[in-house]
C-alpha positions in Angstrom: -7.1 -48.5 29.2 -9.5 -47.5 31.8 -12.3 -49.6 33.3 -14.7 -47.5 32.0 -13.5 -47.6 28.9 -13.3 -51.1 28.0 -16.9 -51.6 29.2 -18.4 -49.1 27.0 -16.4 -51.1 24.4 -17.6 -54.6 25.2 -20.9 -53.6 25.4 -21.5 -50.8 23.2 -19.3 -51.1 20.1 -20.5 -54.4 18.8 -24.1 -52.6 18.6 -23.2 -49.8 16.6 -21.1 -52.3 14.1 -24.3 -54.3 13.7 -26.6 -51.4 13.1 -23.9 -49.4 11.3 -23.7 -52.7 8.9 -27.5 -53.0 8.7 -27.6 -49.3 7.6 -24.7 -49.5 4.9 -26.7 -52.6 3.3 -30.4 -51.9 3.4 -31.9 -50.6 0.2 -33.6 -47.4 1.7 -30.4 -46.1 3.4 -29.4 -42.3 2.2 -26.0 -42.8 3.7 -24.6 -43.0 -0.3 -27.0 -40.9 -1.7 -25.1 -37.4 -2.4 -28.6 -35.5 -3.0 -30.0 -36.7 -0.2 -31.3 -33.6 1.6 -33.3 -33.9 5.2 -37.0 -33.0 5.4 -37.6 -29.2 6.6 -38.5 -28.4 10.0 -42.2 -26.7 10.0 -40.6 -23.1 10.5 -39.2 -23.6 6.9 -41.6 -25.8 5.4 -44.0 -22.8 4.5 -41.1 -20.9 2.9 -40.0 -23.0 0.8 -43.2 -24.0 -0.2 -43.7 -20.4 -1.3 -40.2 -20.4 -3.1 -42.1 -23.9 -5.3 -39.1 -25.1 -7.5 -36.5 -23.1 -6.6 -33.4 -23.6 -4.6 -34.5 -24.6 -0.7 -33.7 -22.2 2.1 -30.3 -22.3 3.4 -29.3 -25.2 0.3 -25.1 -25.6 0.8 -23.2 -25.2 -2.4 -21.4 -28.5 -2.2 -17.4 -28.2 -2.4 -16.8 -30.4 -5.5 -13.3 -30.4 -8.2 -13.7 -30.3 -11.4 -11.1 -32.6 -13.4 -7.6 -31.5 -14.8 -4.7 -30.3 -12.8 -4.8 -27.1 -10.2 -8.3 -27.0 -9.2 -8.7 -26.4 -5.8 -12.0 -27.8 -3.5 -12.8 -24.8 -2.5 -15.5 -21.7 -2.9 -14.3 -18.5 -3.5 -16.1 -15.7 -1.9 -17.6 -13.2 -4.3 -17.3 -9.4 -2.9 -20.6 -8.8 -1.6 -20.8 -5.1 -3.0 -20.2 -6.9 -6.5 -22.8 -9.1 -5.3 -25.0 -6.3 -4.6 -24.3 -4.6 -7.9 -25.1 -7.4 -9.8 -28.5 -8.6 -8.3 -29.2 -4.5 -9.2 -28.1 -4.8 -12.7 -30.3 -7.9 -13.2 -33.1 -6.3 -11.2 -33.0 -8.7 -8.5 -33.9 -8.0 -4.9 -32.7 -10.1 -1.9 -35.3 -11.5 0.7 -36.6 -8.8 3.0 -36.3 -5.8 0.1 -40.1 -5.6 -0.3 -41.0 -5.7 3.4 -38.7 -2.9 4.1 -39.6 -0.8 1.1 -43.1 -1.3 2.2 -42.5 -0.8 5.9 -40.4 2.2 5.7 -41.9 4.1 2.3 -42.9 7.1 4.0 -40.2 7.3 6.4 -38.2 7.6 3.1 -40.3 9.9 1.7 -39.9 12.5 4.3 -36.0 12.2 3.9 -36.0 12.7 0.2 -38.5 15.6 0.8 -35.5 17.1 3.2 -32.4 16.1 1.3 -32.7 15.9 -2.1 -30.3 13.3 -4.0 -28.9 16.6 -5.6 -28.2 17.4 -2.2 -26.4 14.7 -0.8 -24.8 14.0 -3.9 -23.2 17.8 -3.6 -22.5 16.8 0.3 -20.2 13.6 -0.6 -18.4 15.9 -3.1 -17.3 17.8 -0.8 -15.7 15.0 1.5 -12.3 15.2 0.2 -10.3 14.2 3.0 -8.3 10.8 2.4 -8.9 9.7 6.4 -13.0 10.3 5.7 -12.8 8.1 2.5 -13.5 4.5 2.2 -11.1 3.6 -0.8 -8.1 2.0 -1.1 -6.4 5.1 -0.4 -7.5 5.4 3.6 -5.3 6.5 6.2 -6.0 4.9 9.5 -7.0 6.9 12.7 -7.1 5.9 16.2 -10.9 5.6 15.8 -10.5 3.6 12.5 -12.6 0.1 12.4 -10.4 -2.8 13.7 -11.3 -4.5 10.1 -10.0 -1.8 8.2 -6.0 -2.9 7.9 -7.5 -6.3 6.6 -9.5 -5.1 4.3 -6.9 -2.6 2.3 -4.6 -6.1 2.5 -7.3 -8.0 0.5 -7.7 -5.2 -1.9 -4.1 -5.6 -2.3 -4.3 -9.1 -2.9 -2.4 -10.1 0.2 -4.6 -12.1 1.9 -7.4 -14.6 0.3 -10.4 -16.2 1.7 -11.5 -19.5 0.8 -14.0 -21.9 1.9 -12.4 -25.6 2.0 -13.6 -28.8 3.1 -12.7 -32.4 2.8 -14.9 -35.1 0.8 -15.5 -38.8 0.7 -16.9 -38.3 -2.9 -14.7 -36.3 -4.9 -11.4 -36.2 -5.2 -9.5 -33.6 -2.7 -6.7 -31.6 -4.3 -2.9 -31.4 -2.8 -3.5 -27.6 -2.6 -6.5 -28.1 -0.6 -5.3 -31.1 1.8 -2.5 -28.9 2.4 -4.3 -25.6 3.5 -6.7 -28.3 5.8 -3.0 -29.7 7.6 -2.2 -26.2 8.4 -5.6 -25.1 9.2 -5.3 -27.8 12.0 -2.0 -26.7 13.2 -3.3 -23.3 14.3 -6.4 -24.5 15.8 -4.1 -26.9 17.7 -2.0 -24.2 18.8 -4.5 -21.7 19.3 -6.9 -23.6 21.0 -4.2 -25.6 23.6 -7.3 -26.7 25.5 -9.0 -28.2 22.4 -7.7 -32.5 22.3 -5.8 -32.3 19.0 -7.3 -35.4 18.0 -10.9 -33.6 18.5 -9.6 -31.0 16.1 -8.1 -33.0 13.4 -11.3 -35.1 12.9 -13.6 -31.8 13.1 -11.2 -30.3 10.4 -11.0 -33.1 8.2 -14.9 -34.2 8.5 -16.3 -33.4 5.1 -19.8 -32.5 6.5 -17.6 -29.4 8.1 -16.5 -26.5 6.1 -13.6 -24.4 7.3 -13.4 -20.7 6.1 -9.8 -20.5 5.2 -7.4 -16.8 5.9 -4.4 -17.6 3.3 -1.1 -15.0 3.1 1.5 -16.0 1.4 0.1 -19.3 -0.1 -0.4 -20.6 3.9 -3.2 -20.4 6.5 -3.0 -18.3 9.2 -6.2 -18.0 10.7 -9.7 -19.7 10.0 -13.2 -20.6 11.2 -14.2 -24.2 11.0 -17.9 -24.4 11.0 -20.9 -27.0 10.2 -23.8 -25.7 8.3 -27.5 -27.5 8.6 -29.1 -25.5 5.7 -32.3 -27.5 6.4 -32.7 -26.4 10.0 -31.7 -22.7 9.1 -28.5 -22.4 11.0 -24.6 -23.0 11.4 -22.6 -24.1 14.2 -19.0 -21.9 14.8 -16.8 -24.9 16.0 -13.5 -23.2 16.1 -12.1 -19.6 15.2 -9.1 -18.6 15.3 -5.6 -16.7 14.1 -2.1 -17.8 14.4 -0.6 -15.6 17.2 1.8 -13.6 15.0 -1.0 -12.1 12.9 -3.2 -11.3 15.7 -4.5 -7.6 16.7 -4.4 -6.8 12.9 -8.4 -7.2 12.3 -7.9 -10.5 10.6 -10.4 -12.1 13.2 -13.0 -9.3 12.6 -12.9 -9.3 8.6 -12.9 -13.0 8.7 -15.9 -13.3 10.6 -17.7 -10.8 8.2 -16.8 -12.7 5.3 -18.5 -15.9 6.9 -21.6 -14.0 7.5 -21.5 -13.0 3.7 -21.1 -16.1 3.1 -24.3 -17.3 4.9 -26.7 -14.6 3.9 -25.9 -15.7 0.3 -26.8 -19.0 1.4 -29.9 -17.9 3.2 -28.8 -19.3 6.4 -29.3 -16.2 8.9 -28.3 -18.0 12.8 -24.9 -19.2 14.3 -25.1 -21.1 17.1 -21.6 -21.3 19.2 -20.4 -22.7 23.0 -18.3 -19.5 23.3 -17.5 -17.7 27.2 -19.6 -14.6 28.2 -17.0 -12.3 26.2 -17.9 -13.6 23.0 -18.0 -10.7 20.1 -21.2 -10.4 18.4 -23.1 -13.1 20.2 -25.9 -13.3 22.6 -27.2 -15.6 25.1 -30.7 -14.7 24.1 -31.1 -17.3 21.2 -33.6 -16.5 18.6 -34.2 -20.1 17.3 -36.9 -22.1 19.1 -34.5 -25.0 20.9 -36.5 -27.9 18.8 -34.7 -26.5 15.7 -31.1 -27.1 17.0 -31.4 -29.2 19.8 -29.7 -32.8 19.3 -28.1 -31.4 16.0 -24.9 -29.4 17.7 -22.1 -30.4 20.4 -22.3 -30.1 23.8 -19.6 -28.4 25.5 -18.6 -28.3 29.1 -17.7 -25.1 30.6 -19.1 -23.3 28.1 -22.4 -21.2 27.2 -24.4 -21.8 23.9 -24.8 -18.4 22.3 -26.4 -17.1 19.0 -26.0 -14.6 16.1 -28.9 -13.7 14.1 -27.6 -12.3 10.8 -29.6 -9.7 8.9 -29.9 -10.4 4.8 -29.9 -6.8 4.1 -26.6 -5.8 5.6 -23.2 -6.1 3.8 -21.1 -7.2 6.6 -17.7 -6.7 5.0 -19.1 -3.1 4.0 -20.7 -1.9 7.1 -18.0 -0.5 8.6 -17.1 1.8 5.7 -21.4 2.4 5.0 -21.2 3.6 8.7 -18.1 6.0 8.4 -19.7 7.5 5.5 -23.0 8.4 6.5 -21.6 9.7 9.6 -19.4 12.2 7.5 -22.4 13.0 5.4 -24.5 14.0 8.6 -21.2 16.1 9.8 -21.4 17.9 6.5 -25.1 18.4 6.7 -24.8 20.0 10.6 -21.7 22.3 9.1 -23.9 23.3 6.5 -26.8 24.5 8.8 -24.7 25.8 11.2 -23.2 28.2 8.7 -26.5 29.5 7.2 -28.0 30.4 11.0 -23.8 31.5 12.2 -24.5 35.3 12.9 -22.1 37.3 14.9 -23.4 39.5 17.1 -21.5 42.6 19.5 -20.3 42.4 22.7 -21.6 43.0 25.9 -20.9 46.4 26.8 -23.2 46.3 30.0 -20.4 45.4 32.4 -18.7 48.7 31.9 -21.6 50.6 33.2 -21.0 48.9 36.3 -23.2 45.9 36.0 -22.4 42.6 37.8 -24.9 40.2 36.1 -27.7 39.8 33.6 -30.2 36.9 32.9 -28.5 33.9 30.4 -31.6 34.6 28.1 -30.8 38.1 27.7 -27.7 37.5 25.9 -28.2 38.3 21.9 -28.1 34.9 19.7 -28.0 32.8 22.8 -31.5 31.3 21.9 -30.9 31.2 18.2 -28.2 29.2 19.0 -30.3 26.2 20.7 -30.2 27.6 24.4 -33.3 26.6 26.8 -34.4 27.2 30.0 -33.2 24.6 32.2 -35.9 23.1 33.4 -35.1 21.2 36.7 -36.9 17.7 37.0 -39.4 17.6 39.8 -39.7 14.9 41.7 -43.0 13.0 41.2 -45.7 13.7 44.1 -46.2 11.2 46.6 -49.8 11.1 47.0 -51.5 8.0 48.5 -53.0 7.6 44.6 -49.5 7.9 42.7 -49.3 4.8 42.1 -52.5 4.0 40.1 -51.7 7.2 38.2 -49.0 6.3 36.8 -48.8 2.9 36.6 -45.6 3.2 34.1 -43.6 5.3 36.9 -43.9 2.2 39.1 -43.4 -0.6 36.8 -40.2 1.2 36.5 -38.9 1.5 40.2 -40.4 -1.6 41.0 -38.2 -3.4 38.1 -34.9 -1.1 39.2 -35.7 -2.3 42.6 -35.6 -5.9 41.7 -32.7 -6.1 39.3 -30.5 -4.4 42.3 -31.8 -7.0 45.0 -31.0 -10.1 42.3 -27.7 -9.1 41.4 -26.9 -8.3 45.3 -24.2 -11.3 46.7 -26.6 -12.5 49.4 -29.6 -13.3 46.8 -28.2 -16.7 45.3 -30.4 -18.7 48.0 -33.8 -17.0 46.5 -33.3 -16.9 42.5 -35.5 -19.4 41.7 -37.8 -21.3 43.9 -36.6 -24.6 46.2 -36.6 -27.9 44.4 -38.5 -30.1 46.1 -36.1 -32.9 44.8 -33.3 -31.4 47.1 -35.2 -30.2 50.3 -38.2 -33.2 50.6 -40.1 -31.2 53.7 -39.5 -27.8 52.6 -43.2 -27.6 51.2 -44.6 -29.1 54.4 -43.5 -26.2 56.2 -43.9 -23.7 54.1 -47.2 -23.1 53.0 -46.4 -19.9 50.7 -43.6 -19.9 48.9 -42.0 -17.3 47.1 -38.8 -16.3 45.1 -36.9 -13.3 42.9 -37.8 -15.5 39.8 -41.7 -15.6 40.9 -41.7 -12.4 41.5 -40.1 -11.3 38.2 -42.6 -13.2 36.1 -45.3 -11.5 38.1 -43.5 -8.1 37.1 -43.8 -9.3 33.5 -47.3 -9.6 33.9 -48.4 -6.5 36.0 -49.1 -8.4 38.9 -48.2 -5.7 41.3 -50.5 -2.8 40.5 -49.2 -0.8 43.8 -46.0 -1.4 46.1 -47.5 -2.8 48.7 -48.0 -6.2 47.1 -44.1 -6.2 45.7 -43.7 -5.3 49.3 -45.3 -8.3 50.9 -43.8 -10.7 48.1 -40.5 -9.6 49.2 -40.9 -9.9 52.4 -42.1 -13.6 52.6 -39.0 -14.6 50.9 -36.8 -13.8 54.1 -39.9 -14.7 56.4 -39.9 -18.1 55.0 -36.3 -18.7 54.8 -35.8 -17.8 58.6 -38.7 -19.7 59.4 -37.6 -23.0 57.9 -33.4 -22.5 58.3 -31.9 -22.7 61.5 -30.1 -18.9 62.4 -26.5 -20.4 62.8 -27.3 -21.2 58.7 -25.7 -19.2 55.7 -29.6 -18.9 54.3 -30.5 -17.7 57.7 -27.7 -15.0 57.2 -28.0 -14.3 53.7 -31.9 -13.6 54.3 -31.1 -10.8 57.1 -28.1 -9.5 54.6 -30.9 -8.9 52.0 -33.8 -7.5 54.0 -31.5 -4.9 54.7 -30.0 -4.3 51.9 -33.7 -4.3 50.3 -35.2 -2.0 53.2 -32.3 0.6 52.3 -33.1 0.3 48.4 -36.7 1.1 49.1 -35.9 4.5 50.9 -33.2 5.8 48.7 -36.4 5.2 45.6 -38.9 6.9 47.6 -40.9 3.6 48.5 -40.8 3.7 51.7 -44.1 5.3 52.6 -46.2 2.9 50.0 -44.1 -0.2 52.3 -45.5 1.1 55.6 -49.1 1.6 54.7 
């Protein structure tokens, strides 16, 4: 055993065991309380108070098994469309429906006046092409959604989705345990960089659950996650499909099922550590950092990314709805075109020796939607142009700043100089400047003219050359970036303002 691990065990493990023993035998310890719920954070407390005695937001369905043979420790996923229909039959509304009705009442009224329900129904009835339908008979075109094949297999009963998990307080069925073992094998094989003991520990951890993709009674894929219901988010830990079942849309359909499952439980945020190519996740996390900090695991070499769910979307039916809407709009366009379509006689003026005619003189061309081409005029470069058009100036400066920040030589100037790394920097540089500060000033509308922007940009290069030796890489980066900046100023037409 390495020396550092020995030191860790000798110093910390006895203390950990002592604290664990104290927690287990404490009368007030919640460790054995199956109904324990942590206190809601401030951002969810008000919503819970409004609902009164109803279930807390995001309350998770406990995975349990009833006495008897053949029972699974699973949570079956109800079809989202069926769930929506049941809510409509009972007269219920999902959270957010009233808000949408109030905010969109005017828009909906306008659409209803233009296109009545009878007109829409008549158009829908004309869609007879099987490739445009969304039922089991759908034929997949080259533009079909990636999850269409998986949805069709689910309708035929070839694949199933179950949320399964281990338990310390309930008996776990043999089938559930076999599925968990199969999922551990799938994750270990598809995620070779993850330690197998780590994967095993999380898959069988009672606090984690896994959405299992079952085919022929064996798991071929899954998403392991941990739901923090009281915090209002879920951490996605593993997501994988076995190699011989990939490129069939299973991953997309599996994630859509997971989204519908969380919408049902009113947990509307996903967090995960992933690379920058994760589809459906963004670096722009909508949750406050205080909500998730300390709750999720940290991974080296990965970026924390988030996904916000919309409670008004049925994700497993989303692509089908979009396809149907697209086809309905296409039919309306065809109807409109048929109403205005008119055949004009051919042009005979060219037989008489006419070499050219104005385009607008062609019969019917304006009825078809043709308009005189308008050549965009370049904004004037009057001295007070910037004051007359601040939005134009802001757009130009934003474009220029983005170009400068993305240049290969801009890396030394992205953020302010750290005084811990360069202790004497601020003794020599009295007026520091960097691209991050310029970005904040641009957002605050500090640059009312191009001269202020230019002064800050040139100060970056001047400070760098003043502090660093000409042979250093920083000095060379300042020269290269300044040259690039001046050329971009000329291209964008800000040179006149720059020279003033």
